[in-house]
C-alpha positions as CSV (number, residue, x, y, z in Angstrom):
1,M,0.3,-0.2,-0.2
2,N,1.6,3.4,-1.0
3,D,0.8,6.0,1.5
4,R,2.1,8.8,-0.3
5,L,-1.6,10.4,-0.5
6,S,-4.1,9.6,1.6
7,V,-8.0,10.8,2.3
8,A,-8.4,11.6,6.1
9,P,-11.1,9.7,8.3
10,M,-14.0,12.4,8.7
11,L,-16.9,11.7,10.7
12,D,-20.1,11.7,8.5
13,W,-18.2,12.4,6.2
14,T,-16.1,9.1,4.4
15,D,-18.8,7.2,4.1
16,R,-18.9,4.4,1.6
17,H,-20.5,6.4,-1.4
18,C,-18.2,9.0,-0.8
19,R,-15.2,6.8,-0.8
20,Y,-16.4,5.1,-3.8
21,F,-16.0,8.8,-5.7
22,Y,-13.1,9.4,-4.6
23,R,-11.8,5.9,-6.0
24,V,-13.5,6.8,-9.3
25,M,-11.0,10.2,-9.7
26,S,-7.8,8.3,-8.0
27,K,-6.7,4.7,-8.4
28,H,-3.4,5.1,-5.9
29,T,-4.9,7.5,-2.9
30,V,-5.1,5.3,0.2
31,L,-8.7,5.8,1.6
32,Y,-9.8,5.8,5.3
33,T,-13.2,5.4,6.5
34,E,-15.2,7.6,9.3
35,M,-13.9,6.5,12.7
36,V,-15.9,3.3,13.5
37,T,-16.1,2.5,17.2
38,T,-15.5,-0.7,19.2
39,G,-18.9,-1.2,20.5
40,A,-20.9,-0.6,17.0
41,I,-19.1,-3.3,15.7
42,L,-19.4,-5.7,18.7
43,F,-23.0,-4.7,19.7
44,G,-24.4,-2.1,17.0
45,K,-27.1,-3.4,14.7
46,G,-26.3,-2.2,11.5
47,D,-23.5,-3.1,9.4
48,Y,-20.9,-0.8,10.1
49,L,-18.2,-2.4,8.1
50,A,-19.8,-2.2,4.6
51,F,-17.7,-0.9,1.8
52,N,-17.0,-1.6,-1.8
53,D,-14.3,-4.1,-3.4
54,E,-13.8,-1.0,-5.4
55,E,-12.1,1.1,-2.5
56,H,-9.4,-0.4,-2.4
57,P,-7.4,0.6,-0.7
58,V,-8.8,1.2,2.2
59,V,-8.3,1.7,5.8
60,L,-11.1,1.3,8.8
61,Q,-10.2,3.7,11.6
62,L,-10.9,2.6,15.0
63,G,-12.0,4.1,18.1
64,G,-11.6,1.9,21.2
65,S,-9.2,2.0,24.0
66,D,-10.1,-2.0,25.5
67,P,-7.0,-4.1,24.4
68,K,-9.6,-7.3,23.7
69,A,-12.4,-5.3,22.2
70,M,-10.0,-3.8,20.1
71,T,-7.7,-7.0,18.8
72,E,-11.4,-8.6,18.3
73,C,-12.3,-5.5,15.9
74,A,-9.2,-5.8,14.1
75,K,-10.1,-9.5,13.6
76,I,-13.3,-8.8,12.2
77,A,-11.8,-6.1,10.2
78,E,-9.3,-8.3,8.5
79,Q,-11.7,-10.9,7.9
80,R,-14.0,-8.2,5.6
81,G,-11.0,-7.3,4.1
82,Y,-9.5,-4.4,5.0
83,D,-6.0,-3.5,3.4
84,A,-5.0,-1.6,7.3
85,I,-6.8,-0.8,10.8
86,N,-6.2,2.7,11.9
87,I,-5.9,3.5,15.5
88,N,-7.9,6.8,16.9
89,V,-5.3,8.7,19.1
90,G,-6.5,12.2,17.4
91,C,-10.1,12.9,17.7
92,P,-10.3,15.8,20.5
93,S,-14.6,15.4,20.7
94,D,-16.0,14.8,24.7
95,R,-18.1,12.5,23.3
96,V,-14.6,10.5,22.1
97,Q,-13.1,11.7,25.4
98,N,-16.5,9.7,27.5
99,G,-15.1,7.1,25.6
100,R,-11.7,7.2,26.7
101,F,-10.4,7.0,22.8
102,G,-8.8,9.6,20.7
103,A,-6.8,12.4,21.8
104,C,-6.8,11.6,25.5
105,L,-4.6,8.0,24.6
106,M,-1.7,10.5,24.2
107,A,-1.7,10.1,27.7
108,E,-1.4,6.8,28.0
109,P,1.1,5.3,25.4
110,E,1.6,2.2,27.2
111,L,-2.4,2.0,26.6
112,V,-2.0,2.1,23.1
113,A,1.6,0.2,22.9
114,Q,-0.6,-2.7,24.1
115,C,-3.2,-2.2,21.7
116,V,-1.1,-2.4,18.9
117,S,0.6,-5.2,20.0
118,D,-2.1,-7.5,21.2
119,M,-3.9,-6.4,17.5
120,Q,-1.0,-6.8,15.6
121,A,-0.7,-10.3,17.1
122,A,-3.9,-11.2,15.9
123,V,-4.3,-10.1,12.2
124,S,-1.6,-9.9,9.4
125,V,-2.5,-6.5,8.0
126,P,-0.8,-3.0,9.3
127,V,-2.1,-1.1,12.3
128,T,-1.2,2.4,12.2
129,V,-2.0,5.2,14.9
130,K,-3.2,8.7,14.1
131,S,-2.5,11.0,16.7
132,R,-1.9,14.8,17.5
133,I,2.1,16.3,18.4
134,G,0.4,17.2,21.7
135,I,-2.7,17.7,23.9
136,D,-3.4,20.3,26.5
137,D,-0.4,21.1,28.4
138,Q,1.9,18.4,27.1
139,D,2.8,19.4,24.0
140,S,6.5,19.3,24.2
141,Y,8.5,17.8,21.7
142,E,9.8,15.7,24.1
143,F,6.2,14.2,25.0
144,L,5.7,13.4,21.3
145,H,8.8,11.7,20.8
146,K,7.8,9.6,24.0
147,F,4.5,8.5,22.7
148,I,5.9,7.6,19.2
149,E,8.9,5.6,20.8
150,T,6.4,3.5,23.4
151,V,4.2,2.8,20.5
152,S,6.7,2.0,17.8
153,A,8.0,-0.6,20.5
154,A,4.9,-2.3,20.2
155,G,5.0,-2.9,16.2
156,C,3.5,0.1,15.0
157,E,5.3,1.3,12.0
158,H,3.0,4.0,10.0
159,F,2.0,6.7,12.1
160,I,0.0,9.9,11.2
161,V,0.3,12.7,12.8
162,H,-2.0,15.8,12.8
163,A,0.3,18.7,12.9
164,R,-1.3,20.6,16.1
165,K,-2.0,19.9,19.2
166,A,-5.3,19.1,20.6
167,W,-7.3,21.0,23.8
168,L,-9.4,18.5,25.5
169,S,-11.5,20.6,27.2
170,G,-12.4,24.3,25.7
171,L,-12.6,24.0,22.3
172,S,-14.9,22.5,19.8
173,P,-13.7,19.5,17.1
174,K,-14.1,22.1,14.7
175,Q,-12.0,25.0,16.4
176,N,-9.1,22.0,17.5
177,R,-8.8,21.6,13.7
178,E,-8.0,25.3,13.3
179,V,-7.0,27.2,16.5
180,P,-3.8,25.5,17.6
181,P,-0.9,26.9,15.2
182,L,0.6,24.5,12.9
183,D,4.0,22.8,13.7
184,Y,4.8,20.9,10.6
185,S,8.5,20.9,11.8
186,R,7.9,18.7,15.1
187,V,6.3,16.2,12.6
188,Y,9.8,16.1,10.2
189,Q,11.8,15.6,13.2
190,I,10.0,12.6,14.4
191,K,10.6,11.3,10.9
192,Q,14.4,12.3,11.1
193,D,14.5,10.8,14.9
194,F,12.9,7.7,13.8
195,E,13.7,6.8,10.0
196,Q,12.7,3.6,9.8
197,L,9.4,4.5,10.8
198,K,6.6,5.4,8.3
199,I,5.5,9.0,9.0
200,S,2.6,10.7,7.1
201,I,1.4,14.0,8.0
202,N,-2.2,16.1,8.2
203,G,-3.4,19.1,8.9
204,G,-3.9,22.2,6.7
205,I,-2.8,20.8,3.6
206,T,-4.9,22.4,0.5
207,T,-2.8,21.9,-2.5
208,Y,-0.7,19.4,-4.5
209,E,2.3,22.1,-3.8
210,Q,2.4,22.1,-0.6
211,S,1.9,18.1,-0.2
212,L,5.0,17.5,-2.8
213,E,6.6,20.0,-0.2
214,H,6.1,17.5,2.9
215,L,7.4,14.8,0.8
216,Q,10.8,16.2,0.7
217,H,10.8,15.6,4.5
218,I,8.3,12.7,5.6
219,D,6.6,9.7,3.4
220,G,2.9,10.6,3.2
221,V,0.6,13.8,3.1
222,M,-3.2,12.7,4.3
223,I,-6.0,15.5,3.5
224,G,-9.0,15.9,4.6
225,R,-11.5,18.8,4.1
226,E,-10.2,20.2,0.8
227,F,-10.9,17.0,-0.6
228,Y,-14.1,17.4,0.8
229,Q,-14.9,20.9,-0.3
230,N,-13.6,21.0,-3.6
231,P,-13.4,17.0,-4.9
232,Y,-12.5,17.5,-8.6
233,L,-9.0,18.2,-6.8
234,M,-8.6,14.4,-6.0
235,A,-8.9,14.0,-10.8
236,S,-4.8,14.5,-10.8
237,A,-3.9,13.1,-7.4
238,D,-2.5,9.9,-9.5
239,Q,-0.5,11.8,-11.9
240,V,1.0,14.6,-9.7
241,I,1.7,12.5,-6.5
242,Y,2.2,9.2,-8.1
243,G,3.6,10.3,-11.6
244,E,1.1,8.2,-13.4
245,D,1.4,8.7,-17.3
246,T,-2.4,8.5,-18.1
247,P,-5.6,11.4,-18.7
248,I,-6.9,13.0,-16.1
249,L,-10.9,12.3,-16.0
250,T,-13.1,14.9,-16.7
251,R,-16.1,16.0,-14.5
252,E,-18.4,14.5,-17.1
253,E,-16.5,11.1,-17.1
254,I,-16.8,11.2,-13.4
255,I,-20.4,12.0,-13.7
256,D,-21.2,9.0,-16.2
257,R,-19.4,6.7,-13.8
258,M,-21.2,7.8,-10.7
259,C,-24.4,7.7,-12.3
260,S,-23.5,3.9,-13.4
261,Y,-22.9,3.9,-9.6
262,I,-26.2,5.4,-8.2
263,D,-28.4,3.0,-10.5
264,N,-26.7,0.1,-9.2
265,Q,-27.2,1.5,-5.4
266,I,-31.0,1.8,-5.9
267,A,-32.2,-0.8,-7.7
268,P,-34.3,-2.9,-4.8
269,A,-32.4,-4.1,-2.5
270,A,-32.6,-7.9,-1.0
271,P,-35.1,-8.2,2.2
272,G,-33.7,-6.8,5.0
273,Q,-31.1,-4.8,2.8
274,H,-31.1,-0.4,3.2
275,T,-31.5,0.6,-0.2
276,P,-30.1,4.7,0.2
277,R,-31.4,7.4,-1.6
278,V,-29.8,9.3,-4.5
279,W,-29.1,12.3,-1.7
280,H,-27.1,9.6,0.7
281,I,-24.9,9.5,-3.0
282,V,-24.8,12.8,-4.4
283,R,-24.4,14.4,-1.2
284,H,-20.6,14.3,-1.3
285,M,-20.4,15.7,-4.9
286,L,-21.9,19.1,-4.3
287,G,-18.2,20.7,-4.6
288,L,-17.2,18.7,-7.8
289,C,-18.3,21.7,-10.0
290,N,-16.5,24.5,-7.8
291,G,-14.8,27.2,-10.0
292,L,-17.6,26.2,-13.2
293,P,-20.3,28.6,-14.4
294,G,-23.0,27.3,-12.8
295,A,-21.6,25.3,-9.8
296,R,-24.5,27.0,-7.6
297,R,-27.4,26.3,-9.6
298,F,-25.4,22.5,-9.7
299,R,-25.0,22.5,-6.3
300,R,-28.8,23.6,-5.5
301,Y,-30.5,21.4,-8.4
302,L,-29.3,18.4,-6.3
303,S,-29.8,20.0,-2.8
304,E,-33.6,20.3,-4.4
305,N,-34.5,17.3,-6.2
306,A,-31.7,14.1,-4.7
307,G,-33.6,13.7,-1.7
308,K,-37.5,13.3,-3.4
309,E,-39.0,9.5,-3.8
310,G,-38.3,8.2,-7.0
311,A,-35.0,10.2,-7.7
312,N,-32.4,8.5,-10.1
313,S,-29.5,9.3,-11.5
314,Y,-30.8,11.7,-14.0
315,V,-30.8,14.2,-11.7
316,L,-27.4,14.6,-11.7
317,R,-27.1,14.3,-15.5
318,E,-30.0,17.4,-15.1
319,A,-27.9,19.4,-12.9
320,Y,-24.4,19.0,-14.4
321,A,-26.8,20.3,-17.4
322,L,-26.7,23.5,-15.9
323,T,-23.4,24.2,-15.4
324,G,-22.0,26.2,-18.2
325,Q,-23.3,29.2,-18.0
326,P,-22.6,31.9,-15.2
327,D,-24.6,32.0,-12.1
328,T,-26.8,35.3,-12.4
329,E,-27.1,34.9,-8.9
């Protein structure tokens, strides 16, 4: 699995429809699920691990801290076909903290190490960790170094580091993505100190120019909100980041492929299976035409029509037909 570029796990955003859309545009970019908790997998009534075969390489991000439950979920994820399992040690929300996982686990590196050790002993796919550079007042380089040192000794060979610390109280998750200052140099230093490890960087990255600069210092770049808000950026990922000499798909070609996917997904389901509405799929595509004349009309048409009973892929084609002429509002 080549992790030069990956899409960050984003709650309520990177579901299987979103990931399929991204895979249409890039064959190589590594895709991450939304965070799924051990409780949802072990005790939930729904199937929280479903994905499309086309999504590979795809990584499950797992939320939890009980080594036994984490190990059981790792085994299930491997059986389901995930290419790797990532432990969430970066989310700062109160709900996550109350479950004793996410960024608060940076203060318990031995527990994270135990989870990694037990999980890695039970599965053959990689177990990776996504963290911050620090939490609250525990934000020295020595703190981060000790965390990486402890967890890597347990068998973790790939760390994705969001280059901001997290405030566990006083800031919302959204503020925690924006308020604490970025410190890319600290992540670069980790790579220098742990040359044998694979280190990816996350946080505030919006262009391929920035990505290529980071790749001079570390092994991988993870982009989140920019891909979601401006998804057509991903259409050139294979060419710019992976050096592929293949044509970049046009928006029309992407829409053609997504229409086929939509029609397949909304076909009558087997008894007991859930059939998504068109909106569940195209909501991830609202930014596809950003920068084009008529982009606002494209977004509005989808928002107003894709949730209607009986809607099908034609809604997406009709929305795209509204582009090409300047927005008049």
